[in-house]
C-alpha positions in Angstrom: -7.3 -1.6 -8.9 -7.7 -5.3 -7.2 -6.4 -8.0 -10.2 -8.1 -11.7 -9.1 -9.0 -14.4 -11.5 -8.0 -12.5 -14.3 -10.0 -9.5 -14.1 -9.4 -5.7 -12.9 -12.1 -4.0 -11.1 -11.3 -0.3 -10.8 -13.4 2.1 -8.9 -13.3 5.7 -9.0 -15.1 8.3 -6.5 -17.1 10.1 -6.4 -18.5 8.1 -10.0 -21.2 5.9 -8.9 -19.7 3.4 -11.7 -16.7 1.3 -11.6 -14.5 -0.3 -14.5 -14.0 -3.8 -14.5 -11.3 -4.7 -17.4 -12.7 -1.7 -19.4 -16.1 -1.3 -19.3 -18.2 0.6 -17.5 -20.6 -1.5 -14.2 -22.6 -0.2 -11.2 -22.1 -1.8 -8.4 -22.7 -3.9 -6.6 -21.5 -6.3 -9.3 -20.4 -10.6 -9.3 -17.8 -11.3 -12.0 -16.4 -14.4 -12.7 -18.8 -16.6 -11.9 -19.5 -15.2 -8.8 -16.0 -15.3 -7.4 -15.0 -11.7 -7.3 -17.5 -9.6 -5.9 -17.4 -5.3 -5.6 -20.3 -4.0 -3.9 -20.6 -0.4 -1.4 -20.7 -0.3 1.8 -21.4 2.9 2.7 -18.5 5.3 2.0 -16.4 2.1 1.5 -15.8 0.1 -1.5 -15.2 -3.4 -1.0 -14.4 -5.9 -3.1 -14.3 -9.6 -2.4 -12.9 -13.4 -3.5 -14.1 -16.8 -3.5 -10.4 -17.5 -1.4 -11.2 -15.0 1.3 -9.6 -11.8 0.3 -11.6 -8.8 1.2 -10.4 -5.3 0.2 -12.0 -2.1 1.3 -11.3 1.7 0.5 -13.0 4.5 2.7 -12.7 6.3 -1.3 -10.2 9.0 0.4 -7.4 6.9 1.4 -8.0 4.3 4.0 -7.0 1.2 2.2 -7.7 -2.8 4.4 -6.3 -6.1 3.2 -7.6 -8.5 5.1 -6.4 -12.4 4.0 -7.1 -15.8 5.6 -4.7 -17.4 7.9 -4.0 -19.7 4.9 -1.8 -17.2 3.5 0.8 -17.3 6.8 4.1 -16.5 5.3 2.8 -16.1 1.5 2.7 -12.2 1.4 5.4 -10.1 0.6 5.6 -6.2 0.8 6.3 -3.3 3.6 3.2 -4.9 5.6 5.1 -7.8 5.9 5.5 -11.7 4.6 2.7 -12.5 7.6 5.4 -15.0 9.6 4.8 -13.5 12.5 8.7 -12.9 12.6 9.4 -9.0 12.6 13.3 -9.9 11.9 12.6 -10.4 8.2 10.1 -7.7 7.3 11.9 -5.9 4.3 11.6 -7.5 0.5 14.8 -9.3 -0.6 15.5 -10.0 3.3 16.9 -5.7 2.9 18.6 -4.9 7.2 17.5 -1.1 5.5 14.5 0.1 4.4 17.0 2.1 1.3 17.4 -1.9 0.8 13.7 -2.6 0.2 13.2 0.5 -1.8 16.7 -0.2 -4.1 14.7 -2.6 -6.0 12.7 -0.5 -7.3 14.6 3.0 -8.7 13.9 3.4 -12.7 16.5 4.6 -14.3 15.4 7.1 -17.3 17.6 8.0 -20.3 21.3 6.9 -19.2 19.8 9.1 -15.8 20.7 7.0 -12.4 19.1 8.1 -9.1 21.2 6.9 -5.7 19.6 5.0 -3.0 20.0 5.8 0.8 22.4 8.3 2.1 25.7 6.5 1.6 27.6 5.4 4.2 26.6 7.5 6.7 22.6 7.5 8.6 19.9 9.3 6.7 19.1 12.8 8.5 16.0 12.9 9.8 13.4 15.4 8.3 13.3 19.3 9.0 9.4 19.1 10.1 9.0 23.0 11.4 10.6 24.4 8.5 8.6 22.3 5.8 5.1 22.0 7.1 3.4 21.3 3.2 6.2 17.6 4.1 4.6 17.2 7.1 1.0 17.0 6.1 1.6 14.8 3.0 3.5 12.5 5.0 1.5 11.9 8.0 -0.6 9.3 6.6 2.3 7.3 7.0 1.9 7.4 10.6 -1.5 8.3 11.7 -3.3 6.2 14.1 -6.4 5.2 11.6 -4.5 5.5 8.8 -4.1 3.2 5.8 -0.9 2.1 6.9 -2.1 1.2 10.7 -2.2 -2.5 10.6 1.5 -2.9 9.5 3.1 -0.4 12.4 3.2 -3.4 14.8 4.9 -4.9 12.4 7.5 -2.8 9.9 7.8 0.9 12.5 6.8 4.2 10.1 9.2 6.2 12.0 11.8 5.4 8.8 8.8 5.3 5.7 7.5 8.5 7.4 11.5 10.4 7.4 12.3 9.0 3.9 8.7 11.1 2.6 9.4 13.8 4.5 13.1 14.2 3.2 11.6 13.7 -0.3 8.9 16.0 -0.5 11.5 18.8 0.2 
């Protein structure tokens, strides 16, 4: 899903139909007087904007987001902030993955969820004993996966370990 110029674009695979603001359309489509365009290129769904944002989805699990250098230091999130300083990549100035993800914890029905592993370091994943978790989480470390572009900025190991622990 991409929200650009107040248009929401949803692409459903393998359906040839996509949705724009809850209206079914066939690709290619041009929206907002040409400021947002969506088309299929091979197995990829490509969404482009007039401000040079390009989102490519391979209809499996690979996502590539490209933005121009004019957005240097503007993005936020787990792929970093695009300022060439690897020491400040985690959101909210956190120093640990747990600090960054704590802001996303939701409580329901007066229950709470602890983040991290308390005062001690979190244990590494027990991969040999959990092949299902290893398979489910391997996309995080995949050399040709959707997070490959992030690996040079944010090491995937803590994210992978947390994923495997969650799958246990």
